[in-house]
PyMOL commands that place a pseudoatom at each C-alpha (Angstrom):
pseudoatom trace, name=CA, resn=MET, resi=1, chain=A, elem=C, hetatm=0, pos=[101.077, 109.785, 136.721]
pseudoatom trace, name=CA, resn=LEU, resi=2, chain=A, elem=C, hetatm=0, pos=[103.173, 107.112, 135.079]
pseudoatom trace, name=CA, resn=GLU, resi=3, chain=A, elem=C, hetatm=0, pos=[102.629, 106.184, 131.355]
pseudoatom trace, name=CA, resn=THR, resi=4, chain=A, elem=C, hetatm=0, pos=[104.036, 104.146, 128.540]
pseudoatom trace, name=CA, resn=GLU, resi=5, chain=A, elem=C, hetatm=0, pos=[106.936, 105.702, 127.093]
pseudoatom trace, name=CA, resn=VAL, resi=6, chain=A, elem=C, hetatm=0, pos=[107.504, 105.405, 123.064]
pseudoatom trace, name=CA, resn=PHE, resi=7, chain=A, elem=C, hetatm=0, pos=[110.768, 104.977, 121.569]
pseudoatom trace, name=CA, resn=PHE, resi=8, chain=A, elem=C, hetatm=0, pos=[111.242, 105.320, 117.990]
pseudoatom trace, name=CA, resn=ILE, resi=9, chain=A, elem=C, hetatm=0, pos=[114.240, 103.543, 116.600]
pseudoatom trace, name=CA, resn=ASP, resi=10, chain=A, elem=C, hetatm=0, pos=[116.728, 105.207, 113.973]
pseudoatom trace, name=CA, resn=ARG, resi=11, chain=A, elem=C, hetatm=0, pos=[115.204, 108.392, 114.016]
pseudoatom trace, name=CA, resn=ASN, resi=12, chain=A, elem=C, hetatm=0, pos=[111.705, 106.809, 112.535]
pseudoatom trace, name=CA, resn=GLU, resi=13, chain=A, elem=C, hetatm=0, pos=[109.438, 109.739, 114.091]
pseudoatom trace, name=CA, resn=ASN, resi=14, chain=A, elem=C, hetatm=0, pos=[108.582, 111.388, 110.715]
pseudoatom trace, name=CA, resn=LEU, resi=15, chain=A, elem=C, hetatm=0, pos=[108.012, 107.757, 109.036]
pseudoatom trace, name=CA, resn=LYS, resi=16, chain=A, elem=C, hetatm=0, pos=[104.955, 107.791, 106.901]
pseudoatom trace, name=CA, resn=VAL, resi=17, chain=A, elem=C, hetatm=0, pos=[102.997, 105.087, 105.137]
pseudoatom trace, name=CA, resn=SER, resi=18, chain=A, elem=C, hetatm=0, pos=[99.833, 105.117, 103.402]
pseudoatom trace, name=CA, resn=ASN, resi=19, chain=A, elem=C, hetatm=0, pos=[96.593, 102.810, 103.936]
pseudoatom trace, name=CA, resn=GLY, resi=20, chain=A, elem=C, hetatm=0, pos=[98.882, 100.499, 106.458]
pseudoatom trace, name=CA, resn=VAL, resi=21, chain=A, elem=C, hetatm=0, pos=[97.644, 97.683, 108.462]
pseudoatom trace, name=CA, resn=LEU, resi=22, chain=A, elem=C, hetatm=0, pos=[98.549, 97.066, 112.005]
pseudoatom trace, name=CA, resn=VAL, resi=23, chain=A, elem=C, hetatm=0, pos=[98.539, 93.394, 112.868]
pseudoatom trace, name=CA, resn=GLU, resi=24, chain=A, elem=C, hetatm=0, pos=[98.822, 92.418, 116.550]
pseudoatom trace, name=CA, resn=GLY, resi=25, chain=A, elem=C, hetatm=0, pos=[100.802, 90.010, 117.905]
pseudoatom trace, name=CA, resn=LEU, resi=26, chain=A, elem=C, hetatm=0, pos=[100.743, 90.244, 122.016]
pseudoatom trace, name=CA, resn=PRO, resi=27, chain=A, elem=C, hetatm=0, pos=[100.878, 87.473, 124.232]
pseudoatom trace, name=CA, resn=GLY, resi=28, chain=A, elem=C, hetatm=0, pos=[97.456, 85.456, 125.209]
pseudoatom trace, name=CA, resn=ILE, resi=29, chain=A, elem=C, hetatm=0, pos=[95.651, 82.454, 125.553]
pseudoatom trace, name=CA, resn=GLY, resi=30, chain=A, elem=C, hetatm=0, pos=[97.539, 79.982, 123.955]
pseudoatom trace, name=CA, resn=LEU, resi=31, chain=A, elem=C, hetatm=0, pos=[99.985, 82.719, 122.744]
pseudoatom trace, name=CA, resn=VAL, resi=32, chain=A, elem=C, hetatm=0, pos=[98.344, 82.345, 119.045]
pseudoatom trace, name=CA, resn=ALA, resi=33, chain=A, elem=C, hetatm=0, pos=[99.107, 85.843, 118.270]
pseudoatom trace, name=CA, resn=LYS, resi=34, chain=A, elem=C, hetatm=0, pos=[102.319, 85.869, 119.489]
pseudoatom trace, name=CA, resn=VAL, resi=35, chain=A, elem=C, hetatm=0, pos=[103.492, 82.802, 117.510]
pseudoatom trace, name=CA, resn=ALA, resi=36, chain=A, elem=C, hetatm=0, pos=[101.908, 83.712, 114.340]
pseudoatom trace, name=CA, resn=VAL, resi=37, chain=A, elem=C, hetatm=0, pos=[102.960, 86.807, 114.193]
pseudoatom trace, name=CA, resn=ALA, resi=38, chain=A, elem=C, hetatm=0, pos=[106.649, 85.838, 115.100]
pseudoatom trace, name=CA, resn=TYR, resi=39, chain=A, elem=C, hetatm=0, pos=[106.665, 83.495, 112.024]
pseudoatom trace, name=CA, resn=LEU, resi=40, chain=A, elem=C, hetatm=0, pos=[105.528, 86.840, 109.784]
pseudoatom trace, name=CA, resn=LEU, resi=41, chain=A, elem=C, hetatm=0, pos=[108.734, 88.536, 111.146]
pseudoatom trace, name=CA, resn=ARG, resi=42, chain=A, elem=C, hetatm=0, pos=[110.856, 85.790, 110.510]
pseudoatom trace, name=CA, resn=ASN, resi=43, chain=A, elem=C, hetatm=0, pos=[109.589, 85.437, 106.730]
pseudoatom trace, name=CA, resn=MET, resi=44, chain=A, elem=C, hetatm=0, pos=[109.217, 88.644, 105.898]
pseudoatom trace, name=CA, resn=GLU, resi=45, chain=A, elem=C, hetatm=0, pos=[111.284, 91.653, 105.216]
pseudoatom trace, name=CA, resn=ALA, resi=46, chain=A, elem=C, hetatm=0, pos=[110.935, 93.774, 108.126]
pseudoatom trace, name=CA, resn=LYS, resi=47, chain=A, elem=C, hetatm=0, pos=[112.421, 96.763, 110.301]
pseudoatom trace, name=CA, resn=LYS, resi=48, chain=A, elem=C, hetatm=0, pos=[111.825, 97.332, 113.816]
pseudoatom trace, name=CA, resn=ILE, resi=49, chain=A, elem=C, hetatm=0, pos=[110.923, 101.352, 114.245]
pseudoatom trace, name=CA, resn=VAL, resi=50, chain=A, elem=C, hetatm=0, pos=[109.113, 101.638, 117.356]
pseudoatom trace, name=CA, resn=ARG, resi=51, chain=A, elem=C, hetatm=0, pos=[109.682, 100.016, 121.235]
pseudoatom trace, name=CA, resn=PHE, resi=52, chain=A, elem=C, hetatm=0, pos=[107.142, 100.808, 123.963]
pseudoatom trace, name=CA, resn=PHE, resi=53, chain=A, elem=C, hetatm=0, pos=[107.976, 100.523, 127.566]
pseudoatom trace, name=CA, resn=SER, resi=54, chain=A, elem=C, hetatm=0, pos=[105.142, 100.168, 130.120]
pseudoatom trace, name=CA, resn=PRO, resi=55, chain=A, elem=C, hetatm=0, pos=[105.575, 100.681, 133.670]
pseudoatom trace, name=CA, resn=PHE, resi=56, chain=A, elem=C, hetatm=0, pos=[102.166, 98.374, 134.044]
pseudoatom trace, name=CA, resn=PHE, resi=57, chain=A, elem=C, hetatm=0, pos=[103.825, 95.389, 132.563]
pseudoatom trace, name=CA, resn=PRO, resi=58, chain=A, elem=C, hetatm=0, pos=[104.151, 92.809, 134.905]
pseudoatom trace, name=CA, resn=ALA, resi=59, chain=A, elem=C, hetatm=0, pos=[107.261, 92.785, 137.294]
pseudoatom trace, name=CA, resn=ILE, resi=60, chain=A, elem=C, hetatm=0, pos=[109.032, 89.914, 135.732]
pseudoatom trace, name=CA, resn=GLY, resi=61, chain=A, elem=C, hetatm=0, pos=[112.402, 89.554, 134.207]
pseudoatom trace, name=CA, resn=TYR, resi=62, chain=A, elem=C, hetatm=0, pos=[112.597, 86.562, 131.498]
pseudoatom trace, name=CA, resn=ILE, resi=63, chain=A, elem=C, hetatm=0, pos=[115.887, 85.146, 131.599]
pseudoatom trace, name=CA, resn=SER, resi=64, chain=A, elem=C, hetatm=0, pos=[117.373, 82.879, 128.591]
pseudoatom trace, name=CA, resn=GLU, resi=65, chain=A, elem=C, hetatm=0, pos=[120.911, 81.776, 128.955]
pseudoatom trace, name=CA, resn=GLY, resi=66, chain=A, elem=C, hetatm=0, pos=[121.494, 84.037, 131.450]
pseudoatom trace, name=CA, resn=LYS, resi=67, chain=A, elem=C, hetatm=0, pos=[120.733, 87.054, 129.356]
pseudoatom trace, name=CA, resn=LEU, resi=68, chain=A, elem=C, hetatm=0, pos=[117.755, 88.831, 131.138]
pseudoatom trace, name=CA, resn=ILE, resi=69, chain=A, elem=C, hetatm=0, pos=[115.222, 90.715, 128.678]
pseudoatom trace, name=CA, resn=PHE, resi=70, chain=A, elem=C, hetatm=0, pos=[112.920, 93.038, 130.445]
pseudoatom trace, name=CA, resn=SER, resi=71, chain=A, elem=C, hetatm=0, pos=[109.097, 93.404, 129.456]
pseudoatom trace, name=CA, resn=PHE, resi=72, chain=A, elem=C, hetatm=0, pos=[108.169, 95.364, 126.085]
pseudoatom trace, name=CA, resn=ALA, resi=73, chain=A, elem=C, hetatm=0, pos=[106.268, 95.732, 122.810]
pseudoatom trace, name=CA, resn=ASP, resi=74, chain=A, elem=C, hetatm=0, pos=[107.590, 96.679, 119.299]
pseudoatom trace, name=CA, resn=ILE, resi=75, chain=A, elem=C, hetatm=0, pos=[106.168, 97.577, 116.308]
pseudoatom trace, name=CA, resn=TYR, resi=76, chain=A, elem=C, hetatm=0, pos=[108.131, 96.650, 113.033]
pseudoatom trace, name=CA, resn=LEU, resi=77, chain=A, elem=C, hetatm=0, pos=[107.291, 97.883, 109.375]
pseudoatom trace, name=CA, resn=ALA, resi=78, chain=A, elem=C, hetatm=0, pos=[106.911, 95.114, 107.141]
pseudoatom trace, name=CA, resn=ASN, resi=79, chain=A, elem=C, hetatm=0, pos=[107.905, 95.713, 103.258]
pseudoatom trace, name=CA, resn=HIS, resi=80, chain=A, elem=C, hetatm=0, pos=[104.240, 94.673, 101.561]
pseudoatom trace, name=CA, resn=THR, resi=81, chain=A, elem=C, hetatm=0, pos=[101.536, 96.330, 99.693]
pseudoatom trace, name=CA, resn=PRO, resi=82, chain=A, elem=C, hetatm=0, pos=[99.558, 97.492, 101.777]
pseudoatom trace, name=CA, resn=PRO, resi=83, chain=A, elem=C, hetatm=0, pos=[102.179, 98.130, 104.184]
pseudoatom trace, name=CA, resn=LEU, resi=84, chain=A, elem=C, hetatm=0, pos=[101.984, 96.067, 107.456]
pseudoatom trace, name=CA, resn=LEU, resi=85, chain=A, elem=C, hetatm=0, pos=[102.895, 97.682, 110.906]
pseudoatom trace, name=CA, resn=ILE, resi=86, chain=A, elem=C, hetatm=0, pos=[103.571, 94.248, 112.887]
pseudoatom trace, name=CA, resn=LEU, resi=87, chain=A, elem=C, hetatm=0, pos=[103.233, 94.444, 116.640]
pseudoatom trace, name=CA, resn=TYR, resi=88, chain=A, elem=C, hetatm=0, pos=[105.333, 92.078, 118.571]
pseudoatom trace, name=CA, resn=GLY, resi=89, chain=A, elem=C, hetatm=0, pos=[106.051, 91.674, 122.316]
pseudoatom trace, name=CA, resn=ASN, resi=90, chain=A, elem=C, hetatm=0, pos=[106.403, 89.239, 125.068]
pseudoatom trace, name=CA, resn=ALA, resi=91, chain=A, elem=C, hetatm=0, pos=[103.984, 91.070, 127.556]
pseudoatom trace, name=CA, resn=GLN, resi=92, chain=A, elem=C, hetatm=0, pos=[100.449, 92.703, 128.276]
pseudoatom trace, name=CA, resn=PRO, resi=93, chain=A, elem=C, hetatm=0, pos=[100.000, 95.477, 131.192]
pseudoatom trace, name=CA, resn=SER, resi=94, chain=A, elem=C, hetatm=0, pos=[98.782, 93.334, 134.070]
pseudoatom trace, name=CA, resn=THR, resi=95, chain=A, elem=C, hetatm=0, pos=[95.881, 96.861, 135.104]
pseudoatom trace, name=CA, resn=SER, resi=96, chain=A, elem=C, hetatm=0, pos=[93.103, 97.775, 133.308]
pseudoatom trace, name=CA, resn=TYR, resi=97, chain=A, elem=C, hetatm=0, pos=[94.913, 101.486, 133.425]
pseudoatom trace, name=CA, resn=GLY, resi=98, chain=A, elem=C, hetatm=0, pos=[97.773, 100.130, 131.804]
pseudoatom trace, name=CA, resn=GLN, resi=99, chain=A, elem=C, hetatm=0, pos=[96.120, 98.577, 129.149]
pseudoatom trace, name=CA, resn=TYR, resi=100, chain=A, elem=C, hetatm=0, pos=[94.128, 101.447, 128.375]
pseudoatom trace, name=CA, resn=ASP, resi=101, chain=A, elem=C, hetatm=0, pos=[97.748, 103.751, 128.725]
pseudoatom trace, name=CA, resn=LEU, resi=102, chain=A, elem=C, hetatm=0, pos=[99.421, 101.133, 126.245]
pseudoatom trace, name=CA, resn=CYS, resi=103, chain=A, elem=C, hetatm=0, pos=[96.638, 100.216, 123.724]
pseudoatom trace, name=CA, resn=HIS, resi=104, chain=A, elem=C, hetatm=0, pos=[96.164, 104.387, 123.202]
pseudoatom trace, name=CA, resn=LYS, resi=105, chain=A, elem=C, hetatm=0, pos=[99.558, 104.652, 122.596]
pseudoatom trace, name=CA, resn=ILE, resi=106, chain=A, elem=C, hetatm=0, pos=[99.819, 102.318, 120.252]
pseudoatom trace, name=CA, resn=ILE, resi=107, chain=A, elem=C, hetatm=0, pos=[96.851, 103.351, 118.003]
pseudoatom trace, name=CA, resn=ASP, resi=108, chain=A, elem=C, hetatm=0, pos=[97.945, 106.684, 117.997]
pseudoatom trace, name=CA, resn=VAL, resi=109, chain=A, elem=C, hetatm=0, pos=[101.743, 105.989, 117.095]
pseudoatom trace, name=CA, resn=SER, resi=110, chain=A, elem=C, hetatm=0, pos=[100.057, 103.494, 114.585]
pseudoatom trace, name=CA, resn=LYS, resi=111, chain=A, elem=C, hetatm=0, pos=[97.779, 106.003, 112.927]
pseudoatom trace, name=CA, resn=LYS, resi=112, chain=A, elem=C, hetatm=0, pos=[100.145, 108.736, 113.176]
pseudoatom trace, name=CA, resn=ILE, resi=113, chain=A, elem=C, hetatm=0, pos=[102.419, 106.762, 110.910]
pseudoatom trace, name=CA, resn=GLY, resi=114, chain=A, elem=C, hetatm=0, pos=[99.757, 105.479, 108.423]
pseudoatom trace, name=CA, resn=ALA, resi=115, chain=A, elem=C, hetatm=0, pos=[97.598, 102.486, 109.368]
pseudoatom trace, name=CA, resn=SER, resi=116, chain=A, elem=C, hetatm=0, pos=[94.067, 103.091, 108.539]
pseudoatom trace, name=CA, resn=THR, resi=117, chain=A, elem=C, hetatm=0, pos=[93.237, 99.027, 109.713]
pseudoatom trace, name=CA, resn=VAL, resi=118, chain=A, elem=C, hetatm=0, pos=[93.898, 97.355, 112.742]
pseudoatom trace, name=CA, resn=LEU, resi=119, chain=A, elem=C, hetatm=0, pos=[93.833, 93.579, 112.524]
pseudoatom trace, name=CA, resn=THR, resi=120, chain=A, elem=C, hetatm=0, pos=[93.958, 91.760, 116.240]
pseudoatom trace, name=CA, resn=ILE, resi=121, chain=A, elem=C, hetatm=0, pos=[94.605, 88.425, 116.964]
pseudoatom trace, name=CA, resn=GLY, resi=122, chain=A, elem=C, hetatm=0, pos=[93.795, 86.232, 120.295]
pseudoatom trace, name=CA, resn=GLY, resi=123, chain=A, elem=C, hetatm=0, pos=[93.135, 82.688, 121.454]
pseudoatom trace, name=CA, resn=TYR, resi=124, chain=A, elem=C, hetatm=0, pos=[89.703, 81.411, 122.341]
pseudoatom trace, name=CA, resn=GLY, resi=125, chain=A, elem=C, hetatm=0, pos=[90.125, 78.564, 125.297]
pseudoatom trace, name=CA, resn=LYS, resi=126, chain=A, elem=C, hetatm=0, pos=[88.006, 75.615, 125.131]
pseudoatom trace, name=CA, resn=GLU, resi=127, chain=A, elem=C, hetatm=0, pos=[88.395, 72.515, 126.690]
pseudoatom trace, name=CA, resn=SER, resi=128, chain=A, elem=C, hetatm=0, pos=[87.749, 70.610, 123.173]
pseudoatom trace, name=CA, resn=VAL, resi=129, chain=A, elem=C, hetatm=0, pos=[88.630, 72.249, 120.018]
pseudoatom trace, name=CA, resn=SER, resi=130, chain=A, elem=C, hetatm=0, pos=[88.029, 70.924, 116.438]
pseudoatom trace, name=CA, resn=GLU, resi=131, chain=A, elem=C, hetatm=0, pos=[90.283, 69.734, 114.268]
pseudoatom trace, name=CA, resn=LYS, resi=132, chain=A, elem=C, hetatm=0, pos=[89.674, 72.728, 112.134]
pseudoatom trace, name=CA, resn=ARG, resi=133, chain=A, elem=C, hetatm=0, pos=[90.124, 75.278, 114.751]
pseudoatom trace, name=CA, resn=THR, resi=134, chain=A, elem=C, hetatm=0, pos=[87.187, 77.519, 114.196]
pseudoatom trace, name=CA, resn=ILE, resi=135, chain=A, elem=C, hetatm=0, pos=[88.070, 81.321, 114.283]
pseudoatom trace, name=CA, resn=TYR, resi=136, chain=A, elem=C, hetatm=0, pos=[85.547, 83.737, 116.405]
pseudoatom trace, name=CA, resn=CYS, resi=137, chain=A, elem=C, hetatm=0, pos=[85.418, 87.374, 114.346]
pseudoatom trace, name=CA, resn=SER, resi=138, chain=A, elem=C, hetatm=0, pos=[84.118, 90.517, 115.420]
pseudoatom trace, name=CA, resn=SER, resi=139, chain=A, elem=C, hetatm=0, pos=[84.482, 94.383, 114.408]
pseudoatom trace, name=CA, resn=THR, resi=140, chain=A, elem=C, hetatm=0, pos=[83.045, 97.529, 115.439]
pseudoatom trace, name=CA, resn=ASP, resi=141, chain=A, elem=C, hetatm=0, pos=[81.794, 97.518, 111.480]
pseudoatom trace, name=CA, resn=SER, resi=142, chain=A, elem=C, hetatm=0, pos=[79.061, 95.169, 110.730]
pseudoatom trace, name=CA, resn=SER, resi=143, chain=A, elem=C, hetatm=0, pos=[79.899, 95.333, 106.498]
pseudoatom trace, name=CA, resn=PHE, resi=144, chain=A, elem=C, hetatm=0, pos=[83.722, 94.981, 107.076]
pseudoatom trace, name=CA, resn=LEU, resi=145, chain=A, elem=C, hetatm=0, pos=[82.681, 91.911, 109.852]
pseudoatom trace, name=CA, resn=ASP, resi=146, chain=A, elem=C, hetatm=0, pos=[80.888, 90.693, 106.443]
pseudoatom trace, name=CA, resn=GLU, resi=147, chain=A, elem=C, hetatm=0, pos=[83.563, 91.093, 104.144]
pseudoatom trace, name=CA, resn=TRP, resi=148, chain=A, elem=C, hetatm=0, pos=[86.455, 89.526, 106.669]
pseudoatom trace, name=CA, resn=VAL, resi=149, chain=A, elem=C, hetatm=0, pos=[84.654, 86.683, 108.266]
pseudoatom trace, name=CA, resn=LYS, resi=150, chain=A, elem=C, hetatm=0, pos=[84.038, 84.999, 104.810]
pseudoatom trace, name=CA, resn=LYS, resi=151, chain=A, elem=C, hetatm=0, pos=[87.616, 85.197, 103.676]
pseudoatom trace, name=CA, resn=VAL, resi=152, chain=A, elem=C, hetatm=0, pos=[88.799, 83.607, 106.464]
pseudoatom trace, name=CA, resn=ASP, resi=153, chain=A, elem=C, hetatm=0, pos=[85.613, 80.793, 107.084]
pseudoatom trace, name=CA, resn=GLY, resi=154, chain=A, elem=C, hetatm=0, pos=[84.866, 81.868, 110.783]
pseudoatom trace, name=CA, resn=VAL, resi=155, chain=A, elem=C, hetatm=0, pos=[81.978, 82.352, 112.315]
pseudoatom trace, name=CA, resn=LYS, resi=156, chain=A, elem=C, hetatm=0, pos=[80.500, 85.961, 114.076]
pseudoatom trace, name=CA, resn=TYR, resi=157, chain=A, elem=C, hetatm=0, pos=[81.460, 85.934, 117.773]
pseudoatom trace, name=CA, resn=SER, resi=158, chain=A, elem=C, hetatm=0, pos=[79.514, 86.691, 120.754]
pseudoatom trace, name=CA, resn=GLY, resi=159, chain=A, elem=C, hetatm=0, pos=[81.009, 87.317, 124.297]
pseudoatom trace, name=CA, resn=GLN, resi=160, chain=A, elem=C, hetatm=0, pos=[83.954, 89.275, 125.591]
pseudoatom trace, name=CA, resn=ILE, resi=161, chain=A, elem=C, hetatm=0, pos=[87.711, 89.937, 124.244]
pseudoatom trace, name=CA, resn=VAL, resi=162, chain=A, elem=C, hetatm=0, pos=[89.921, 90.613, 127.449]
pseudoatom trace, name=CA, resn=GLY, resi=163, chain=A, elem=C, hetatm=0, pos=[92.821, 92.648, 126.770]
pseudoatom trace, name=CA, resn=ALA, resi=164, chain=A, elem=C, hetatm=0, pos=[94.652, 94.054, 123.457]
pseudoatom trace, name=CA, resn=ALA, resi=165, chain=A, elem=C, hetatm=0, pos=[93.019, 91.912, 120.782]
pseudoatom trace, name=CA, resn=GLY, resi=166, chain=A, elem=C, hetatm=0, pos=[89.604, 93.442, 122.154]
pseudoatom trace, name=CA, resn=LEU, resi=167, chain=A, elem=C, hetatm=0, pos=[90.903, 96.961, 123.069]
pseudoatom trace, name=CA, resn=LEU, resi=168, chain=A, elem=C, hetatm=0, pos=[92.919, 97.698, 120.071]
pseudoatom trace, name=CA, resn=THR, resi=169, chain=A, elem=C, hetatm=0, pos=[89.954, 96.840, 118.418]
pseudoatom trace, name=CA, resn=VAL, resi=170, chain=A, elem=C, hetatm=0, pos=[87.544, 99.620, 120.286]
pseudoatom trace, name=CA, resn=LEU, resi=171, chain=A, elem=C, hetatm=0, pos=[90.210, 102.150, 120.241]
pseudoatom trace, name=CA, resn=ALA, resi=172, chain=A, elem=C, hetatm=0, pos=[91.095, 101.791, 116.700]
pseudoatom trace, name=CA, resn=SER, resi=173, chain=A, elem=C, hetatm=0, pos=[86.931, 102.381, 115.526]
pseudoatom trace, name=CA, resn=GLU, resi=174, chain=A, elem=C, hetatm=0, pos=[87.100, 105.548, 117.879]
pseudoatom trace, name=CA, resn=SER, resi=175, chain=A, elem=C, hetatm=0, pos=[90.443, 106.852, 115.689]
pseudoatom trace, name=CA, resn=GLY, resi=176, chain=A, elem=C, hetatm=0, pos=[88.126, 106.586, 112.664]
pseudoatom trace, name=CA, resn=MET, resi=177, chain=A, elem=C, hetatm=0, pos=[90.404, 103.092, 111.797]
pseudoatom trace, name=CA, resn=ARG, resi=178, chain=A, elem=C, hetatm=0, pos=[88.699, 99.935, 110.299]
pseudoatom trace, name=CA, resn=ASN, resi=179, chain=A, elem=C, hetatm=0, pos=[89.087, 97.055, 112.203]
pseudoatom trace, name=CA, resn=PHE, resi=180, chain=A, elem=C, hetatm=0, pos=[88.776, 93.540, 112.651]
pseudoatom trace, name=CA, resn=SER, resi=181, chain=A, elem=C, hetatm=0, pos=[89.308, 90.700, 115.501]
pseudoatom trace, name=CA, resn=MET, resi=182, chain=A, elem=C, hetatm=0, pos=[90.091, 86.720, 115.469]
pseudoatom trace, name=CA, resn=LEU, resi=183, chain=A, elem=C, hetatm=0, pos=[90.099, 84.486, 118.614]
pseudoatom trace, name=CA, resn=VAL, resi=184, chain=A, elem=C, hetatm=0, pos=[91.372, 81.078, 117.084]
pseudoatom trace, name=CA, resn=GLU, resi=185, chain=A, elem=C, hetatm=0, pos=[90.213, 77.926, 119.169]
pseudoatom trace, name=CA, resn=THR, resi=186, chain=A, elem=C, hetatm=0, pos=[92.781, 77.037, 121.478]
pseudoatom trace, name=CA, resn=ALA, resi=187, chain=A, elem=C, hetatm=0, pos=[93.277, 74.067, 123.593]
pseudoatom trace, name=CA, resn=GLU, resi=188, chain=A, elem=C, hetatm=0, pos=[95.182, 74.171, 127.222]
pseudoatom trace, name=CA, resn=MET, resi=189, chain=A, elem=C, hetatm=0, pos=[98.348, 74.088, 125.779]
pseudoatom trace, name=CA, resn=ALA, resi=190, chain=A, elem=C, hetatm=0, pos=[100.792, 76.893, 125.187]
pseudoatom trace, name=CA, resn=PRO, resi=191, chain=A, elem=C, hetatm=0, pos=[101.841, 77.920, 122.752]
pseudoatom trace, name=CA, resn=ASP, resi=192, chain=A, elem=C, hetatm=0, pos=[99.019, 76.519, 121.207]
pseudoatom trace, name=CA, resn=PHE, resi=193, chain=A, elem=C, hetatm=0, pos=[101.080, 75.956, 117.563]
pseudoatom trace, name=CA, resn=PHE, resi=194, chain=A, elem=C, hetatm=0, pos=[97.918, 74.155, 115.565]
pseudoatom trace, name=CA, resn=ALA, resi=195, chain=A, elem=C, hetatm=0, pos=[95.732, 77.301, 116.520]
pseudoatom trace, name=CA, resn=ALA, resi=196, chain=A, elem=C, hetatm=0, pos=[98.732, 79.887, 115.623]
pseudoatom trace, name=CA, resn=ARG, resi=197, chain=A, elem=C, hetatm=0, pos=[99.109, 77.863, 112.218]
pseudoatom trace, name=CA, resn=ARG, resi=198, chain=A, elem=C, hetatm=0, pos=[95.405, 78.731, 111.642]
pseudoatom trace, name=CA, resn=ALA, resi=199, chain=A, elem=C, hetatm=0, pos=[96.023, 82.072, 112.520]
pseudoatom trace, name=CA, resn=VAL, resi=200, chain=A, elem=C, hetatm=0, pos=[98.616, 82.659, 109.857]
pseudoatom trace, name=CA, resn=GLU, resi=201, chain=A, elem=C, hetatm=0, pos=[96.397, 80.738, 107.201]
pseudoatom trace, name=CA, resn=ALA, resi=202, chain=A, elem=C, hetatm=0, pos=[93.906, 83.372, 108.303]
pseudoatom trace, name=CA, resn=ILE, resi=203, chain=A, elem=C, hetatm=0, pos=[96.140, 86.925, 107.920]
pseudoatom trace, name=CA, resn=VAL, resi=204, chain=A, elem=C, hetatm=0, pos=[97.659, 85.262, 104.834]
pseudoatom trace, name=CA, resn=LYS, resi=205, chain=A, elem=C, hetatm=0, pos=[94.083, 85.284, 103.017]
pseudoatom trace, name=CA, resn=LEU, resi=206, chain=A, elem=C, hetatm=0, pos=[93.009, 88.653, 104.428]
pseudoatom trace, name=CA, resn=LEU, resi=207, chain=A, elem=C, hetatm=0, pos=[96.554, 89.885, 103.755]
pseudoatom trace, name=CA, resn=ASP, resi=208, chain=A, elem=C, hetatm=0, pos=[97.391, 88.081, 100.412]
pseudoatom trace, name=CA, resn=LEU, resi=209, chain=A, elem=C, hetatm=0, pos=[100.810, 87.287, 101.913]
pseudoatom trace, name=CA, resn=LYS, resi=210, chain=A, elem=C, hetatm=0, pos=[102.977, 85.673, 99.854]
pseudoatom trace, name=CA, resn=LEU, resi=211, chain=A, elem=C, hetatm=0, pos=[103.967, 83.158, 102.836]
pseudoatom trace, name=CA, resn=LYS, resi=212, chain=A, elem=C, hetatm=0, pos=[104.069, 79.047, 102.913]
pseudoatom trace, name=CA, resn=ILE, resi=213, chain=A, elem=C, hetatm=0, pos=[101.389, 78.197, 105.409]
pseudoatom trace, name=CA, resn=PRO, resi=214, chain=A, elem=C, hetatm=0, pos=[103.785, 76.029, 108.100]
pseudoatom trace, name=CA, resn=THR, resi=215, chain=A, elem=C, hetatm=0, pos=[103.255, 72.534, 109.670]
pseudoatom trace, name=CA, resn=ALA, resi=216, chain=A, elem=C, hetatm=0, pos=[102.587, 72.993, 113.296]
pseudoatom trace, name=CA, resn=GLU, resi=217, chain=A, elem=C, hetatm=0, pos=[106.291, 71.746, 113.791]
pseudoatom trace, name=CA, resn=GLU, resi=218, chain=A, elem=C, hetatm=0, pos=[107.920, 74.184, 111.147]
pseudoatom trace, name=CA, resn=LEU, resi=219, chain=A, elem=C, hetatm=0, pos=[105.901, 76.718, 113.197]
pseudoatom trace, name=CA, resn=SER, resi=220, chain=A, elem=C, hetatm=0, pos=[107.414, 75.663, 116.459]
pseudoatom trace, name=CA, resn=ARG, resi=221, chain=A, elem=C, hetatm=0, pos=[110.985, 75.790, 115.591]
pseudoatom trace, name=CA, resn=ALA, resi=222, chain=A, elem=C, hetatm=0, pos=[110.741, 79.187, 113.612]
pseudoatom trace, name=CA, resn=TYR, resi=223, chain=A, elem=C, hetatm=0, pos=[108.912, 80.127, 116.785]
pseudoatom trace, name=CA, resn=LEU, resi=224, chain=A, elem=C, hetatm=0, pos=[112.033, 79.134, 119.028]
pseudoatom trace, name=CA, resn=LEU, resi=225, chain=A, elem=C, hetatm=0, pos=[114.507, 80.884, 116.960]
pseudoatom trace, name=CA, resn=SER, resi=226, chain=A, elem=C, hetatm=0, pos=[112.534, 83.842, 116.866]
pseudoatom trace, name=CA, resn=LEU, resi=227, chain=A, elem=C, hetatm=0, pos=[112.529, 83.963, 120.588]
pseudoatom trace, name=CA, resn=MET, resi=228, chain=A, elem=C, hetatm=0, pos=[116.163, 84.839, 119.891]
pseudoatom trace, name=CA, resn=ASP, resi=229, chain=A, elem=C, hetatm=0, pos=[116.325, 87.292, 117.173]
pseudoatom trace, name=CA, resn=PHE, resi=230, chain=A, elem=C, hetatm=0, pos=[113.196, 89.522, 117.948]
pseudoatom trace, name=CA, resn=GLU, resi=231, chain=A, elem=C, hetatm=0, pos=[113.414, 89.912, 122.113]
pseudoatom trace, name=CA, resn=ALA, resi=232, chain=A, elem=C, hetatm=0, pos=[117.253, 91.188, 122.389]
pseudoatom trace, name=CA, resn=PHE, resi=233, chain=A, elem=C, hetatm=0, pos=[117.481, 94.794, 122.674]
for i in range(1, 233): cmd.bond("trace and resi %d" % i, "trace and resi %d" % (i + 1))
show_as sticks, trace
zoom trace
């Protein structure tokens, strides 16, 4: 049976941290998570420690200025208290089995390294969005949900979460990890830099990051530069 392959970078197989937080930044609706996490990576001291290759990623090769870039997902370790394991990638698996396989591997690796909390981010597509961009929050832990939903000035969510943003939350719970999912209102545009800015604002509050909240224009410029920095092998 085909399955996701895990590669540790620079012999980080035995790397350990204490009470780390996994922050998910895979592409989804509005590319909200990917843009927000790319901004974190550009503005924090972080090193790549793990790369995941899934045979269930879409059969597409991305080309930038003649250079072929395969689908991948990476974990970076960012220098912060608590330690941040930042998940960044350019694809999600295109089948349900592939989603479970990749997300199980991500949770297993993150827990082995020392993550105790998982924060997932996504977009909530709507035809019309509020100027503030509402954040819809969920967790398998009601007390943790109450605590963090107040910090981001969000609302409790009722509905479905498709892809890694929802699956990582559930698998984190099954592994005994705290979990919190944020879906930010997003319009038809992709990337939606206004929604990503709201996500960055929320992450900064939740994790007490010493980062400037960017304008949508600043976020756009940072994201385009990040595509060159973080998607090379």
